[in-house]
N, C-alpha and C positions, 0 to 999 in steps of 0.2 A: 656420505654427503661430507662437503667442507662446512665448517661452521657458519661461515660468512654466506655461505648458499644457502644453509638452512634458514639462517637468520632472514634470508630475503624472502625465500619461500614462505616463511611464516608471517611476513607483512603483507606480503601479496596475497594470502590467503584470508588472513584479517580484514583487509581491505574490500576485497569481494565477496567475503560473508556478511560485511555490513550491508553492502550496496543491495546484495540479493534480499536481506530481511527487509531494509527500506524500501523496495519496491513493492514487495508482498505487501505489507503493510498499508502502503499507498495504494494499492489495488483492491486490496480488502475494503479499505475507506471509501474507495471509490464505487464499487460494486454495491455497498449499503446505501451510500448517497441516492445513486441510481434507483436503487430499488425504492427507497422512500420517495424520492420526486416522482416518479412512477404512481406511487401508492396514491400521492395526491393530485395525480392527473395530468402532471406535465409529460410533454413528450420527451423521449431521449434519442437525439440526432446522431450524437457521439459519445465515446466513453466518458472523455473528460470534460464535456460540456457543464458540468456542475462541480468541478473542481474547487471551485472557490467556497463551497457552501460547506459548513462544520456543522453537524449534528450536534444536539445536546444528548445527555446521557439517556433521558427519556424517550427521545427521537430513535436513539441505536436500537433500544429495549423493542421498540414498534415492530423492527425488521426482524426477519428469520429467515436465515440463507441456508 
């Protein structure tokens, strides 16, 4: 492979790997927030309903997924 093509492939891979990791962490956070809210008696109508809620470390520790 030509060096320019390899550099381009490396950049694309890095960009996409970052996106996959960011999405995975975001989804994991939403799963925990949803579990926390459900435990508190709130209903979950859609996956991103509580996307604006951020838990404290102690609140995260209450949930086991």
